[in-house]
GUBA-967611 format. One record per atom (N, C-alpha, C): residue number from 1; z, x, y. Coordinates in steps of 0.02 Angstrom, whole numbers, plus 50000, padded with zeros to 5 digits. Atoms other than C-alpha are relative to their C-alpha. Layout:
! residues N
atom tike=NUM	Z=Z	X=X	Y=Y
...
This chain:
! residues 59
atom tike=1	Z=50064	X=49977	Y=49975
atom tike=1	Z=51098	X=48658	Y=47822
atom tike=1	Z=49984	X=49968	Y=50067
atom tike=2	Z=50014	X=50035	Y=49938
atom tike=2	Z=51088	X=48528	Y=47959
atom tike=2	Z=50039	X=50032	Y=50058
atom tike=3	Z=49961	X=49969	Y=49947
atom tike=3	Z=51228	X=48613	Y=48056
atom tike=3	Z=49971	X=50067	Y=50021
atom tike=4	Z=50033	X=49936	Y=49984
atom tike=4	Z=51134	X=48779	Y=48046
atom tike=4	Z=49941	X=49987	Y=50047
atom tike=5	Z=50056	X=50017	Y=49956
atom tike=5	Z=50981	X=48697	Y=48124
atom tike=5	Z=50024	X=49982	Y=50069
atom tike=6	Z=49973	X=50020	Y=49936
atom tike=6	Z=51085	X=48620	Y=48261
atom tike=6	Z=50024	X=50062	Y=50038
atom tike=7	Z=49976	X=49938	Y=49969
atom tike=7	Z=51167	X=48789	Y=48294
atom tike=7	Z=49942	X=50042	Y=50027
atom tike=8	Z=50056	X=49958	Y=49979
atom tike=8	Z=51001	X=48882	Y=48302
atom tike=8	Z=49963	X=49969	Y=50060
atom tike=9	Z=50034	X=50033	Y=49944
atom tike=9	Z=50920	X=48753	Y=48416
atom tike=9	Z=50043	X=50006	Y=50063
atom tike=10	Z=49955	X=49993	Y=49943
atom tike=10	Z=51073	X=48757	Y=48529
atom tike=10	Z=50000	X=50071	Y=50027
atom tike=11	Z=50001	X=49930	Y=49979
atom tike=11	Z=51072	X=48947	Y=48533
atom tike=11	Z=49936	X=50017	Y=50037
atom tike=12	Z=50063	X=49986	Y=49967
atom tike=12	Z=50888	X=48957	Y=48576
atom tike=12	Z=49996	X=49965	Y=50068
atom tike=13	Z=50000	X=50037	Y=49937
atom tike=13	Z=50908	X=48823	Y=48709
atom tike=13	Z=50044	X=50034	Y=50052
atom tike=14	Z=49955	X=49965	Y=49955
atom tike=14	Z=51055	X=48914	Y=48785
atom tike=14	Z=49969	X=50064	Y=50027
atom tike=15	Z=50032	X=49938	Y=49978
atom tike=15	Z=50959	X=49078	Y=48789
atom tike=15	Z=49944	X=49986	Y=50049
atom tike=16	Z=50056	X=50016	Y=49955
atom tike=16	Z=50808	X=48995	Y=48871
atom tike=16	Z=50026	X=49980	Y=50069
atom tike=17	Z=49974	X=50023	Y=49936
atom tike=17	Z=50915	X=48914	Y=49005
atom tike=17	Z=50036	X=50053	Y=50039
atom tike=18	Z=49958	X=49952	Y=49965
atom tike=18	Z=51024	X=49064	Y=49045
atom tike=18	Z=49966	X=50067	Y=50016
atom tike=19	Z=50031	X=49935	Y=49989
atom tike=19	Z=50908	X=49214	Y=49035
atom tike=19	Z=49929	X=49991	Y=50028
atom tike=20	Z=50068	X=50001	Y=49974
atom tike=20	Z=50755	X=49239	Y=49142
atom tike=20	Z=49959	X=50052	Y=49961
atom tike=21	Z=50042	X=49955	Y=50039
atom tike=21	Z=50607	X=49327	Y=49063
atom tike=21	Z=50002	X=50072	Y=50028
atom tike=22	Z=49997	X=49933	Y=49970
atom tike=22	Z=50617	X=49474	Y=49185
atom tike=22	Z=50064	X=50036	Y=49979
atom tike=23	Z=49937	X=49970	Y=50021
atom tike=23	Z=50799	X=49503	Y=49141
atom tike=23	Z=49997	X=50022	Y=49927
atom tike=24	Z=50005	X=49983	Y=50071
atom tike=24	Z=50760	X=49500	Y=48955
atom tike=24	Z=49958	X=50063	Y=49992
atom tike=25	Z=50044	X=49941	Y=50005
atom tike=25	Z=50617	X=49626	Y=48976
atom tike=25	Z=50037	X=50063	Y=50025
atom tike=26	Z=49963	X=49943	Y=49973
atom tike=26	Z=50727	X=49740	Y=49083
atom tike=26	Z=50053	X=50025	Y=49951
atom tike=27	Z=49949	X=49981	Y=50048
atom tike=27	Z=50867	X=49737	Y=48954
atom tike=27	Z=49969	X=50033	Y=49938
atom tike=28	Z=50033	X=49970	Y=50058
atom tike=28	Z=50745	X=49775	Y=48813
atom tike=28	Z=49981	X=50072	Y=50014
atom tike=29	Z=50019	X=49931	Y=49985
atom tike=29	Z=50679	X=49930	Y=48901
atom tike=29	Z=50060	X=50045	Y=50011
atom tike=30	Z=49939	X=49960	Y=49995
atom tike=30	Z=50855	X=49988	Y=48940
atom tike=30	Z=50025	X=50019	Y=49931
atom tike=31	Z=49975	X=49987	Y=50068
atom tike=31	Z=50900	X=49976	Y=48756
atom tike=31	Z=49955	X=50048	Y=49962
atom tike=32	Z=50046	X=49955	Y=50034
atom tike=32	Z=50746	X=50072	Y=48702
atom tike=32	Z=49943	X=49960	Y=49969
atom tike=33	Z=50060	X=50033	Y=50024
atom tike=33	Z=50573	X=50032	Y=48639
atom tike=33	Z=50008	X=49977	Y=49927
atom tike=34	Z=49992	X=50018	Y=50071
atom tike=34	Z=50619	X=50033	Y=48453
atom tike=34	Z=50044	X=49938	Y=49992
atom tike=35	Z=49955	X=50057	Y=50004
atom tike=35	Z=50763	X=49913	Y=48477
atom tike=35	Z=49966	X=49939	Y=50030
atom tike=36	Z=50036	X=50054	Y=49968
atom tike=36	Z=50655	X=49808	Y=48592
atom tike=36	Z=49949	X=49967	Y=49954
atom tike=37	Z=50049	X=50026	Y=50048
atom tike=37	Z=50518	X=49790	Y=48463
atom tike=37	Z=50036	X=49960	Y=49946
atom tike=38	Z=49961	X=50036	Y=50051
atom tike=38	Z=50649	X=49741	Y=48333
atom tike=38	Z=50024	X=49933	Y=50026
atom tike=39	Z=49975	X=50062	Y=49971
atom tike=39	Z=50723	X=49610	Y=48450
atom tike=39	Z=49944	X=49949	Y=50009
atom tike=40	Z=50057	X=50046	Y=49991
atom tike=40	Z=50553	X=49535	Y=48491
atom tike=40	Z=49979	X=49971	Y=49934
atom tike=41	Z=50020	X=50024	Y=50067
atom tike=41	Z=50506	X=49524	Y=48307
atom tike=41	Z=50053	X=49951	Y=49973
atom tike=42	Z=49946	X=50044	Y=50025
atom tike=42	Z=50676	X=49447	Y=48265
atom tike=42	Z=49999	X=49933	Y=50036
atom tike=43	Z=50002	X=50063	Y=49962
atom tike=43	Z=50663	X=49317	Y=48404
atom tike=43	Z=49940	X=49958	Y=49979
atom tike=44	Z=50060	X=50036	Y=50021
atom tike=44	Z=50486	X=49270	Y=48354
atom tike=44	Z=50011	X=49971	Y=49930
atom tike=45	Z=49987	X=50024	Y=50067
atom tike=45	Z=50541	X=49255	Y=48172
atom tike=45	Z=50047	X=49940	Y=50000
atom tike=46	Z=49952	X=50056	Y=49995
atom tike=46	Z=50687	X=49142	Y=48218
atom tike=46	Z=49966	X=49938	Y=50028
atom tike=47	Z=50035	X=50057	Y=49970
atom tike=47	Z=50576	X=49032	Y=48327
atom tike=47	Z=49953	X=49968	Y=49949
atom tike=48	Z=50045	X=50025	Y=50051
atom tike=48	Z=50446	X=49016	Y=48188
atom tike=48	Z=50040	X=49964	Y=49945
atom tike=49	Z=49957	X=50031	Y=50051
atom tike=49	Z=50585	X=48977	Y=48062
atom tike=49	Z=50024	X=49932	Y=50023
atom tike=50	Z=49974	X=50064	Y=49974
atom tike=50	Z=50659	X=48841	Y=48172
atom tike=50	Z=49944	X=49949	Y=50004
atom tike=51	Z=50057	X=50046	Y=49994
atom tike=51	Z=50489	X=48763	Y=48208
atom tike=51	Z=49978	X=49977	Y=49931
atom tike=52	Z=50020	X=50018	Y=50068
atom tike=52	Z=50444	X=48767	Y=48022
atom tike=52	Z=50050	X=49951	Y=49969
atom tike=53	Z=49950	X=50045	Y=50029
atom tike=53	Z=50608	X=48685	Y=47973
atom tike=53	Z=49998	X=49931	Y=50032
atom tike=54	Z=50003	X=50065	Y=49965
atom tike=54	Z=50592	X=48550	Y=48106
atom tike=54	Z=49936	X=49963	Y=49981
atom tike=55	Z=50065	X=50032	Y=50012
atom tike=55	Z=50407	X=48515	Y=48077
atom tike=55	Z=49988	X=49987	Y=49926
atom tike=56	Z=50015	X=50006	Y=50071
atom tike=56	Z=50399	X=48543	Y=47890
atom tike=56	Z=50050	X=49959	Y=49961
atom tike=57	Z=49949	X=50038	Y=50036
atom tike=57	Z=50558	X=48456	Y=47841
atom tike=57	Z=50030	X=50042	Y=49945
atom tike=58	Z=49966	X=49964	Y=50054
atom tike=58	Z=50663	X=48505	Y=47692
atom tike=58	Z=49968	X=49990	Y=49932
atom tike=59	Z=50036	X=50012	Y=50062
atom tike=59	Z=50530	X=48492	Y=47556
atom tike=59	Z=50018	X=50050	Y=49947
């Protein structure tokens, strides 16, 4: 489980450092609104999951 957390944090950090927000928005609209909404919801869910695991611990 610890390796999964490290992987997710590394992945999110890599995405933040390599992709600018304008590029992400442009790619989302190229892919289509439905896919874009799905991607936004998925990213928000992953961020919330990672923050909950880091802040809440493994209770």
